[in-house]
Structures are given as structure tokens and as C-alpha cells.
C-alpha positions as CSV (number, residue, x, y, z in Angstrom):
1,M,-6.5,-37.0,-19.6
2,Y,-6.0,-37.3,-15.9
3,R,-2.9,-38.2,-13.9
4,R,-2.7,-40.8,-11.2
5,Y,-0.7,-40.1,-8.1
6,A,0.9,-42.5,-5.6
7,R,-0.8,-42.9,-2.3
8,E,2.4,-41.7,-0.5
9,L,2.4,-38.4,-2.4
10,K,-1.3,-37.9,-1.5
11,E,-0.6,-38.6,2.1
12,Q,2.4,-36.2,2.1
13,A,0.4,-33.5,0.4
14,C,-2.6,-33.8,2.7
15,G,-0.3,-33.9,5.7
16,L,1.3,-30.6,4.8
17,V,-2.2,-29.0,4.9
18,I,-3.8,-30.9,7.8
19,H,-0.8,-31.2,10.2
20,R,1.6,-28.5,9.2
21,G,-0.8,-25.7,8.4
22,Y,0.1,-25.1,4.8
23,G,-2.6,-23.8,2.5
24,P,-3.7,-26.2,-0.3
25,A,-2.4,-23.8,-3.0
26,N,1.0,-23.5,-1.3
27,A,1.4,-27.2,-0.6
28,G,0.2,-28.1,-4.2
29,R,2.6,-25.6,-5.7
30,Q,5.6,-27.0,-3.7
31,L,4.7,-30.6,-4.7
32,G,3.7,-29.9,-8.3
33,I,0.1,-30.9,-7.7
34,P,-2.9,-28.8,-8.9
35,E,-4.7,-27.1,-6.0
36,M,-8.1,-28.5,-6.9
37,T,-6.7,-32.0,-7.0
38,L,-5.3,-31.6,-3.5
39,R,-8.6,-30.1,-2.4
40,G,-10.3,-33.2,-3.7
41,W,-8.0,-35.4,-1.6
42,L,-8.6,-33.2,1.4
43,S,-12.4,-33.3,1.1
44,K,-12.2,-37.1,1.1
45,R,-10.4,-36.9,4.4
46,N,-13.2,-34.6,5.7
47,W,-10.9,-31.5,5.8
48,K,-13.1,-28.4,6.3
49,G,-10.6,-25.7,5.5
50,V,-8.9,-23.2,7.7
51,R,-10.1,-23.3,11.2
52,S,-11.0,-20.2,13.1
53,M,-10.6,-19.7,16.8
54,P,-13.1,-21.8,18.7
55,D,-16.1,-20.2,20.3
56,T,-15.3,-21.6,23.8
57,D,-13.7,-20.7,27.1
58,D,-12.5,-24.2,27.7
59,P,-8.8,-23.9,28.7
60,K,-7.9,-27.3,27.1
61,I,-9.2,-26.3,23.7
62,L,-7.7,-22.8,23.9
63,K,-4.3,-24.3,24.9
64,A,-4.5,-26.6,21.9
65,C,-5.2,-23.6,19.7
66,I,-2.3,-21.7,21.1
67,R,0.1,-24.6,20.5
68,E,-1.1,-24.9,16.9
69,L,-0.7,-21.1,16.3
70,E,2.8,-21.2,17.9
71,A,3.8,-24.0,15.6
72,K,2.5,-22.0,12.6
73,L,4.4,-19.0,13.8
74,R,7.7,-21.0,14.2
75,R,7.3,-22.3,10.7
76,A,6.6,-18.9,9.3
77,E,9.6,-17.4,11.1
78,M,11.8,-20.2,9.8
79,E,10.5,-19.6,6.2
80,R,11.0,-15.9,6.5
81,E,14.5,-16.4,7.8
82,I,15.4,-18.7,4.9
83,L,13.7,-16.6,2.3
84,G,14.7,-13.3,3.8
85,Q,18.4,-13.8,3.5
86,P,18.7,-12.4,0.0
87,Q,17.2,-9.1,1.2
88,R,20.5,-8.2,2.8
89,S,22.1,-7.8,-0.6
90,G,20.9,-5.9,-3.6
91,V,20.5,-6.8,-7.2
92,F,23.2,-9.1,-8.6
93,G,24.6,-9.5,-5.1
94,K,25.7,-5.9,-4.6
95,N,25.6,-4.7,-1.0
96,L,22.9,-2.0,-0.8
97,Q,24.6,-0.1,2.1
98,R,28.0,0.0,0.5
99,D,26.5,1.3,-2.8
100,A,24.5,3.9,-0.9
101,L,27.6,5.2,0.9
102,A,29.5,5.4,-2.4
103,D,27.0,8.0,-3.8
């Protein structure tokens, strides 16, 4: 049996991959969509996968690539900041530095 998805969900999922730089597996996991289903939607939109750096010296193309990479970096830094906050404390909320000093 297969599942039908709303057009809005398909557009949102594809937008995460195409415009925001998420990988299909990550975007699918976050939205509860199987990766292969999302890849099927992407292929219908002519998505070719992760783009590598262009083989050109054209400044306009290189500037566009730099902007895209900077956006991905900002997103990764934001995610790391959000996900990295629990690293300051140890298991069950204990402060690792305080516990180390007590030993």
C-alpha cells in the first residue's frame, strides 16, 4: 500500500533540499517522509543531486557559489549552536567541570 502526500508537503520537502541545502535523507527524516519518496519528487523536478564547485573562472558564477556556501555555513553553525547546547552539561544535567573539580 502506498501513501499519498499533499502537494504543499511535497513542495516544502523539495524546497528544503533544493533551496536550503538539506540532504534528501535529512529532510525526509525531519518531515517523516521516506528518503526514496523524496528523491522521486526531486527527480521529477530535475534535481541532479549535490552540486560540486563549477569548472569555471567566471566571477559571477563563483560569487553565486560563494553565497550558496555561506548560506549553508550559516545554517550549519545555527544548527550546531542549537544542538550543541547540551554539550555544556553532562549526563542527567550534571555540570562536567564541577564534577571534575570534586574528584
